[in-house]
C-alpha positions as CSV (number, residue, x, y, z in Angstrom):
1,M,-63.6,-24.5,-74.4
2,N,-65.4,-27.7,-73.8
3,T,-64.3,-27.0,-69.7
4,F,-65.8,-23.4,-70.3
5,R,-69.1,-24.9,-71.8
6,T,-69.4,-27.5,-69.1
7,L,-69.4,-24.6,-66.5
8,L,-71.9,-22.6,-67.9
9,L,-74.1,-25.4,-68.4
10,T,-73.8,-26.8,-64.9
11,A,-74.5,-23.2,-63.8
12,L,-77.5,-22.7,-65.8
13,A,-78.8,-26.0,-64.7
14,L,-78.2,-25.0,-61.1
15,A,-79.6,-21.4,-61.5
16,C,-82.9,-22.7,-63.1
17,A,-83.1,-25.9,-60.8
18,A,-82.5,-24.1,-57.3
19,P,-84.5,-20.7,-57.3
20,A,-84.9,-20.9,-53.4
21,L,-80.9,-21.0,-53.1
22,R,-81.1,-17.1,-54.4
23,A,-83.8,-15.9,-52.1
24,A,-83.3,-17.8,-48.8
25,Q,-83.0,-16.3,-45.5
26,V,-80.3,-17.3,-43.3
27,S,-80.0,-17.1,-39.5
28,V,-77.3,-17.8,-37.1
29,S,-77.4,-18.0,-33.4
30,V,-75.0,-18.9,-30.6
31,V,-76.9,-20.8,-27.7
32,D,-75.9,-22.1,-24.4
33,A,-76.4,-25.6,-22.9
34,S,-79.8,-24.6,-21.9
35,G,-80.7,-23.3,-25.1
36,Q,-80.4,-19.5,-24.1
37,V,-79.5,-17.6,-27.0
38,L,-76.2,-15.4,-26.5
39,A,-75.9,-13.9,-29.9
40,S,-77.7,-14.1,-33.5
41,G,-78.0,-12.6,-36.6
42,S,-80.1,-13.1,-40.0
43,A,-80.2,-11.5,-43.6
44,D,-82.2,-12.3,-46.6
45,G,-81.3,-12.8,-50.4
46,Q,-78.5,-14.2,-52.2
47,A,-76.0,-11.6,-51.5
48,A,-76.2,-11.4,-48.1
49,V,-73.8,-12.3,-45.4
50,V,-74.6,-13.2,-41.8
51,S,-71.8,-12.1,-39.3
52,V,-72.4,-12.8,-35.5
53,K,-70.2,-11.5,-32.8
54,L,-69.9,-13.2,-29.3
55,V,-67.9,-11.9,-26.6
56,R,-67.5,-14.2,-24.3
57,K,-65.4,-17.5,-23.8
58,Y,-66.9,-20.6,-25.0
59,Q,-68.6,-22.7,-22.3
60,P,-69.2,-26.6,-22.2
61,G,-72.8,-27.0,-24.1
62,D,-72.2,-24.0,-26.2
63,A,-73.6,-24.4,-29.8
64,I,-73.6,-22.6,-33.1
65,K,-77.1,-22.8,-34.9
66,I,-77.5,-22.2,-38.6
67,E,-80.7,-22.2,-40.3
68,G,-81.2,-21.6,-44.2
69,G,-79.7,-23.3,-47.1
70,P,-79.5,-25.9,-48.4
71,H,-76.0,-24.8,-49.7
72,L,-74.3,-22.8,-47.3
73,A,-70.9,-21.2,-47.2
74,I,-69.9,-21.3,-43.3
75,K,-66.9,-19.7,-41.5
76,L,-67.6,-20.6,-37.9
77,S,-64.5,-18.9,-36.8
78,A,-62.6,-16.1,-37.9
79,A,-59.4,-18.3,-37.8
80,G,-61.0,-21.1,-39.6
81,P,-61.5,-21.8,-43.3
82,E,-64.8,-21.3,-45.0
83,H,-66.4,-24.5,-46.5
84,I,-69.4,-24.8,-48.5
85,V,-71.6,-27.5,-47.2
86,Y,-75.1,-29.0,-47.9
87,C,-77.8,-29.1,-45.3
88,P,-80.8,-30.9,-47.0
89,R,-83.1,-30.0,-43.6
90,N,-81.9,-26.2,-44.0
91,V,-81.0,-26.7,-40.1
92,F,-77.3,-27.3,-38.7
93,V,-76.1,-27.3,-35.4
94,F,-72.4,-27.3,-34.7
95,P,-71.5,-28.2,-30.9
96,V,-68.5,-26.0,-30.0
97,P,-65.7,-28.2,-29.1
98,V,-64.3,-27.6,-25.8
99,A,-61.8,-29.8,-23.6
100,Q,-61.0,-33.1,-25.0
101,A,-63.5,-32.8,-28.1
102,A,-61.3,-29.5,-29.0
103,G,-58.4,-31.8,-29.6
104,P,-58.4,-31.9,-33.5
105,Y,-58.8,-28.3,-33.9
106,N,-56.7,-25.1,-34.2
107,P,-56.8,-23.7,-30.6
108,A,-57.0,-20.3,-32.4
109,W,-60.4,-21.3,-33.6
110,F,-62.6,-21.7,-30.6
111,K,-60.7,-20.4,-27.6
112,G,-60.4,-16.6,-26.3
113,E,-62.9,-14.1,-25.4
114,R,-64.1,-13.0,-29.0
115,H,-65.6,-15.2,-31.6
116,D,-66.6,-14.1,-35.1
117,I,-69.0,-16.3,-37.3
118,S,-69.9,-15.6,-40.8
119,V,-72.2,-17.4,-43.2
120,R,-73.7,-16.7,-46.9
121,L,-75.2,-18.4,-49.5
122,P,-72.8,-19.6,-52.0
123,K,-72.9,-18.3,-55.7
124,V,-74.5,-20.5,-58.4
125,E,-71.1,-20.0,-60.1
126,E,-69.5,-21.3,-57.1
127,L,-71.2,-24.7,-57.0
128,A,-70.4,-25.1,-61.0
129,T,-66.9,-24.7,-60.2
130,P,-64.6,-27.8,-59.5
131,R,-63.6,-28.0,-56.1
132,N,-62.7,-30.4,-53.2
133,L,-66.3,-31.7,-52.5
134,A,-64.8,-33.5,-49.2
135,A,-64.0,-30.6,-47.5
136,N,-65.9,-29.9,-44.1
137,A,-63.8,-28.7,-41.1
138,Y,-67.1,-28.6,-39.4
139,D,-68.4,-32.0,-39.7
140,T,-69.9,-33.4,-36.7
141,L,-71.1,-36.7,-35.4
142,D,-74.6,-36.0,-36.8
143,S,-75.0,-36.2,-40.3
144,A,-77.4,-33.3,-40.7
145,C,-74.7,-31.5,-42.8
146,F,-72.7,-32.8,-45.8
147,P,-69.8,-33.8,-46.5
148,H,-70.1,-36.0,-43.7
149,A,-67.6,-38.8,-42.7
150,S,-67.9,-42.0,-41.0
151,A,-65.9,-45.3,-40.4
152,S,-65.9,-48.8,-39.1
153,N,-64.0,-47.6,-35.9
154,Y,-61.3,-45.3,-34.7
155,Y,-58.8,-45.7,-31.9
156,T,-60.3,-44.8,-28.5
157,A,-58.0,-46.4,-26.1
158,K,-60.4,-46.5,-23.0
159,N,-62.4,-43.7,-24.1
160,P,-63.3,-41.8,-27.3
161,M,-60.6,-39.7,-29.0
162,P,-61.7,-37.2,-31.3
163,I,-58.2,-36.7,-32.6
164,F,-58.4,-40.0,-34.7
165,A,-62.2,-39.5,-35.4
166,P,-63.4,-39.8,-39.2
167,R,-63.9,-36.1,-39.6
168,N,-60.3,-35.3,-39.4
169,A,-59.7,-36.7,-42.7
170,I,-61.8,-34.3,-44.6
171,D,-60.9,-30.8,-42.4
172,G,-58.6,-29.6,-44.8
173,E,-55.2,-30.2,-42.7
174,R,-52.6,-32.3,-44.7
175,R,-49.7,-32.4,-42.1
176,N,-49.1,-35.8,-41.7
177,D,-45.4,-36.3,-39.7
178,G,-47.1,-37.0,-36.6
179,H,-50.2,-38.4,-34.6
180,G,-52.2,-37.1,-31.9
181,G,-54.0,-33.5,-31.8
182,W,-53.9,-30.6,-34.3
183,P,-51.8,-30.0,-36.4
184,V,-51.7,-33.8,-37.0
185,Q,-55.2,-35.3,-36.5
186,S,-56.2,-37.9,-38.5
187,W,-58.5,-40.9,-39.2
188,G,-56.7,-43.5,-37.1
189,P,-58.4,-46.7,-36.8
190,D,-57.6,-49.7,-34.8
191,R,-55.5,-52.3,-36.4
192,L,-58.1,-54.2,-37.5
193,G,-59.3,-55.9,-40.6
194,D,-62.5,-55.0,-42.4
195,L,-61.8,-51.3,-42.1
196,W,-63.9,-48.9,-44.0
197,F,-64.1,-45.2,-44.3
198,R,-67.5,-43.6,-45.8
199,L,-68.0,-40.3,-47.3
200,D,-71.7,-39.0,-47.8
201,F,-72.5,-35.9,-50.1
202,G,-76.0,-35.4,-49.3
203,R,-76.8,-35.1,-52.9
204,A,-75.7,-35.9,-56.3
205,V,-72.3,-34.5,-57.2
206,E,-69.9,-35.3,-60.4
207,I,-66.6,-36.5,-59.8
208,D,-63.3,-37.0,-61.3
209,K,-60.4,-37.1,-59.1
210,L,-59.6,-38.4,-55.7
211,A,-56.5,-37.4,-53.5
212,F,-55.3,-39.2,-50.6
213,T,-52.7,-37.9,-47.8
214,L,-51.8,-41.0,-45.8
215,R,-50.3,-40.4,-42.4
216,A,-46.5,-40.6,-42.6
217,Q,-45.1,-40.7,-39.3
218,F,-41.9,-42.7,-40.8
219,P,-38.3,-41.9,-42.0
220,P,-37.6,-39.5,-43.7
221,V,-40.6,-37.6,-43.3
222,S,-40.4,-38.2,-39.3
223,R,-37.8,-39.0,-37.0
224,S,-40.3,-41.7,-35.6
225,D,-40.9,-45.0,-37.2
226,H,-44.5,-45.1,-35.8
227,D,-46.1,-45.8,-39.1
228,D,-46.6,-47.5,-42.5
229,V,-49.3,-47.2,-45.3
230,W,-51.9,-49.3,-46.4
231,Q,-51.1,-51.3,-49.2
232,S,-54.3,-50.7,-51.4
233,A,-58.2,-50.0,-51.3
234,V,-61.0,-50.5,-53.0
235,I,-63.2,-47.4,-53.6
236,E,-66.8,-48.2,-54.1
237,F,-69.5,-45.6,-55.3
238,S,-73.2,-45.5,-55.1
239,D,-73.8,-46.0,-58.7
240,G,-72.4,-49.7,-58.2
241,S,-69.1,-49.1,-59.8
242,S,-65.6,-49.1,-58.0
243,E,-61.9,-48.5,-58.6
244,K,-58.7,-49.8,-57.0
245,V,-56.0,-47.3,-55.6
246,E,-52.7,-48.9,-54.6
247,F,-50.5,-46.6,-52.4
248,R,-47.0,-45.5,-52.1
249,K,-45.0,-45.4,-48.8
250,T,-44.5,-41.5,-49.3
251,G,-45.7,-38.4,-47.2
252,D,-46.7,-36.8,-50.4
253,R,-50.2,-36.3,-51.4
254,Q,-51.3,-39.1,-54.2
255,E,-53.6,-38.2,-56.8
256,F,-55.8,-40.8,-58.6
257,P,-58.0,-39.7,-61.5
258,V,-60.9,-41.4,-61.9
259,A,-63.9,-42.0,-64.4
260,R,-66.2,-39.1,-64.4
261,R,-69.5,-40.5,-62.4
262,T,-72.4,-39.0,-60.5
263,I,-72.5,-40.2,-56.9
264,T,-74.2,-39.5,-53.7
265,W,-71.2,-41.5,-51.6
266,L,-68.4,-43.3,-51.8
267,K,-66.6,-45.9,-49.4
268,M,-63.2,-46.9,-49.0
269,T,-63.0,-50.7,-48.5
270,K,-61.0,-53.7,-48.6
271,I,-58.2,-51.9,-47.2
272,V,-55.0,-53.9,-47.3
273,L,-53.0,-53.4,-44.0
274,P,-49.5,-52.8,-43.9
275,A,-47.1,-56.1,-43.7
276,S,-45.4,-54.5,-41.2
277,N,-48.2,-54.5,-38.9
278,K,-47.4,-50.9,-37.8
279,W,-50.0,-48.2,-37.4
280,A,-51.7,-46.7,-40.7
281,A,-54.1,-43.9,-40.9
282,L,-55.5,-41.3,-43.5
283,T,-54.6,-37.7,-42.8
284,E,-56.8,-36.3,-45.7
285,L,-59.0,-37.5,-48.6
286,E,-60.2,-35.2,-51.1
287,V,-62.8,-35.8,-53.8
288,W,-62.8,-33.2,-56.8
289,G,-65.8,-32.4,-58.9
290,R,-68.5,-30.3,-58.8
291,E,-72.3,-30.1,-58.1
292,A,-74.3,-32.6,-60.5
293,P,-76.6,-30.6,-63.2
294,A,-80.1,-31.0,-62.4
295,K,-81.7,-33.9,-64.5
296,P,-84.4,-32.2,-66.7
């Protein structure tokens, strides 16, 4: 009963605080490197879904531009997931990944001759329902849309390597028995001290659980003995509080209930490196909670 009452009150608060959410226009366009529109669509109203189809191979410089929001449910490929994101500027530009940039993505998402994109405004009830607030397979280096991941560094060798970029740790993929491109992409930092990983939500959210899937390229999860795991870390929250998490050497997802709090960001810091000095990486971070009710 308490859970139902909380969901009801949250939904009512969101409905009262965000009337624009129910009446905004959403537009989607695919543009090339010169800015020419290749395909587009738009719709009005909360129940509307904008569907755009492009019959053409993606080329370097192509991008998907979305206007509307601030909350959007986006699915930028027929084969990709739908994620609820928050775009405070009501504009989100997603550079279509090609060549090396496509390494962390499922090849089915952006290859081929036909591409289907759908965007809608999420229902108020969806925003009030607990979900993984970290999930955003469409995160980019620009933080115009949230959740957005950043980090102290990621392994680059001589050139940037997107397969180890921070966004890989919030893309919803949890396979962790190897390292490299999809499906085993990860946030793979250099073996340095003072590592940190930050997740920004762009607005206030209410959380009560964290879950970590650490990369586990070691026996018996993998035939290779490439990895170890971090020993522990401190999670700092935007409200000034913090909690320590201690990790087990396992390929399993590790859950950490935390005291319920309202935050706008969290930062994984004071990461204790493996005693073995082997590589360690974060395959996926989940942050469970809901939109924070608006203050009266």
